[in-house]
C-alpha positions in Angstrom: 44.4 -1.4 -31.6 44.8 -4.4 -33.9 47.0 -4.7 -37.0 50.2 -3.5 -35.3 52.9 -6.2 -35.1 56.0 -6.1 -32.9 58.9 -8.4 -33.8 62.1 -8.7 -31.8 65.4 -10.4 -31.6 68.0 -10.5 -28.8 71.8 -11.0 -28.8 74.1 -11.6 -25.9 77.0 -9.1 -25.9 79.9 -11.2 -24.5 82.5 -8.5 -25.1 80.5 -5.9 -23.1 79.7 -8.3 -20.3 81.7 -9.1 -17.2 80.5 -12.0 -15.1 82.8 -11.1 -12.2 80.9 -7.8 -11.5 78.3 -9.4 -12.5 76.9 -7.6 -15.5 75.5 -9.3 -18.6 74.7 -7.1 -21.6 72.1 -7.9 -24.2 71.3 -6.1 -27.4 67.8 -6.2 -28.8 66.2 -5.1 -32.1 62.5 -4.2 -32.3 60.5 -3.8 -35.5 57.0 -2.2 -35.3 54.9 -2.8 -38.3 51.7 -0.7 -38.8 49.2 -2.7 -40.8 46.3 -0.5 -39.7 44.6 2.0 -42.0 46.0 5.1 -40.3 49.3 6.7 -39.1 50.2 6.1 -35.5 52.8 7.7 -33.2 54.8 5.9 -30.5 54.6 8.2 -27.5 56.0 6.3 -24.5 57.5 2.9 -23.5 57.1 0.8 -20.4 59.4 -2.2 -19.7 59.4 -4.7 -16.9 62.9 -6.2 -16.8 63.2 -9.3 -14.6 66.5 -10.9 -13.8 67.2 -14.6 -12.9 66.8 -13.8 -9.2 63.2 -12.6 -9.8 64.1 -8.9 -9.3 62.1 -6.6 -11.6 63.1 -3.2 -12.7 60.5 -0.9 -14.2 61.6 1.5 -17.0 59.3 4.2 -18.3 60.2 6.8 -20.8 59.2 9.0 -23.7 59.4 7.2 -27.1 62.3 4.9 -27.9 66.0 5.8 -28.5 65.1 9.5 -28.2 62.4 9.4 -30.8 58.6 9.5 -30.8 58.2 8.2 -34.4 55.2 8.5 -36.7 54.6 5.2 -38.4 52.4 5.5 -41.5 50.0 2.8 -42.6 51.8 -0.2 -44.1 55.2 1.2 -42.8 57.7 -0.2 -40.3 59.9 1.4 -37.7 62.9 -0.4 -36.3 65.3 0.4 -33.6 68.1 -1.2 -31.5 68.9 -0.8 -27.8 70.4 -2.8 -25.0 69.7 -4.1 -21.5 72.1 -4.9 -18.7 71.3 -7.7 -16.3 73.1 -8.9 -13.1 72.3 -12.5 -13.9 72.9 -14.7 -16.9 69.3 -14.8 -17.8 66.1 -12.9 -17.5 63.2 -11.4 -19.5 61.7 -8.1 -20.6 58.1 -7.4 -21.4 56.0 -4.3 -21.5 54.0 -2.0 -23.8 54.2 1.0 -26.0 51.7 3.9 -25.6 50.6 5.0 -29.1 48.3 7.6 -30.5 46.4 7.5 -33.8 45.6 10.3 -36.1 42.3 11.1 -34.4 44.1 11.5 -31.1 43.0 8.2 -29.5 45.7 6.9 -27.1 46.1 3.1 -26.8 48.7 0.5 -25.6 50.3 -2.2 -27.7 51.8 -5.1 -25.7 55.4 -6.0 -26.5 55.9 -9.8 -26.7 58.3 -11.1 -24.0 62.0 -10.9 -24.9 63.9 -13.8 -23.3 67.5 -12.8 -22.3 70.0 -15.5 -21.8 73.7 -16.2 -22.3 74.7 -19.2 -24.3 76.0 -21.0 -21.2 72.8 -20.4 -19.2 70.6 -22.5 -21.6 70.0 -26.1 -20.6 
């Protein structure tokens, strides 16, 4: 379905990270804007999280942050979550499974989130 925009931003959480383990924590904010002409509901999420070694973890689940929100036309839904990595950089991509008012289920691709520490950028 068109007219659904997904915006994101990512922040490295230095205080929650410990390179000696190694674990690198990243917070991300997602905003879903429904510019369609009908209410939609976010049912499920699918993430593919790839670390700097090329190892990919798949995460599937109901909704986001414990919610399966209804997003009315011309409304936005925003949430925050986090992602641990074992390397200083990686990426996340995936999709949301949505349902419109008439019961049609569809997927919306999530633009890639690039995860990196300030010291990992060249």
